[in-house]
C-alpha positions in Angstrom: 9.5 3.6 -4.2 10.0 3.3 -0.5 9.0 5.8 2.0 11.7 8.4 2.8 12.8 8.5 6.4 11.1 11.8 7.1 7.9 10.7 5.5 7.9 7.5 7.4 8.4 9.5 10.6 5.3 11.7 9.7 3.2 8.5 9.3 4.5 7.1 12.7 3.9 10.4 14.5 0.4 10.8 13.1 -0.5 7.3 14.3 -2.7 6.8 11.1 -2.5 3.0 10.5 -4.2 3.2 7.1 -1.2 5.1 5.8 1.4 2.6 6.7 1.2 0.9 3.3 1.2 4.0 1.2 4.3 5.1 -0.8 5.8 8.5 -0.6 4.2 9.7 -3.8 0.7 8.7 -2.6 1.2 10.4 0.7 2.5 13.6 -0.9 -0.2 13.8 -3.5 -3.2 12.8 -1.4 -2.8 13.6 2.3 -2.1 16.7 4.4 -1.2 17.3 8.0 -2.7 20.3 9.9 -0.2 23.0 10.8 -1.4 22.7 14.5 0.6 19.5 14.7 3.9 21.3 14.2 5.8 23.3 16.9 6.7 26.9 16.2 10.3 26.0 15.6 9.2 23.9 12.7 8.1 27.0 10.7 10.3 29.3 8.7 8.3 32.2 10.3 6.5 31.2 13.6 4.2 34.3 13.4 2.6 33.5 10.0 3.2 29.7 10.3 2.7 29.2 6.5 5.9 27.5 5.5 7.7 24.7 7.1 11.5 24.3 7.5 13.0 21.6 5.2 13.3 19.0 8.0 9.9 19.7 9.8 8.3 16.7 11.7 4.8 16.9 13.2 5.1 16.4 17.0 2.0 18.1 18.5 -0.5 15.5 19.3 -2.6 14.4 22.3 -2.7 10.6 22.1 -3.7 8.4 25.1 -0.6 6.7 26.3 1.5 8.6 23.7 3.5 11.8 23.5 1.6 15.0 24.0 2.2 18.6 23.5 -0.2 21.6 23.2 -0.4 23.8 20.2 0.1 27.5 21.0 -1.8 28.6 17.9 -5.5 28.1 17.3 -6.4 30.5 14.5 -5.4 30.0 10.8 -5.0 26.4 9.9 -2.0 25.7 7.8 -1.8 22.2 6.2 1.4 20.5 5.1 1.9 17.9 2.5 3.6 14.7 3.6 7.3 14.9 2.4 
């Protein structure tokens, strides 16, 4: 099975090269993305930050030469499965 468009975007945004050849099922079953990599608007409730909206994409990263954003939340760590 091919990567879903959203799953592929998660892999691209995370810039984790070793995940490029994984299928969606492998990513969903075996890999997580920390909640700090999602903007508040990507959560159903930005206060509790424990459930993502259906079309959430991780965009909060600080890569040299890449896009950057600063997470506003540093406490509880929510992790999201690749979708």
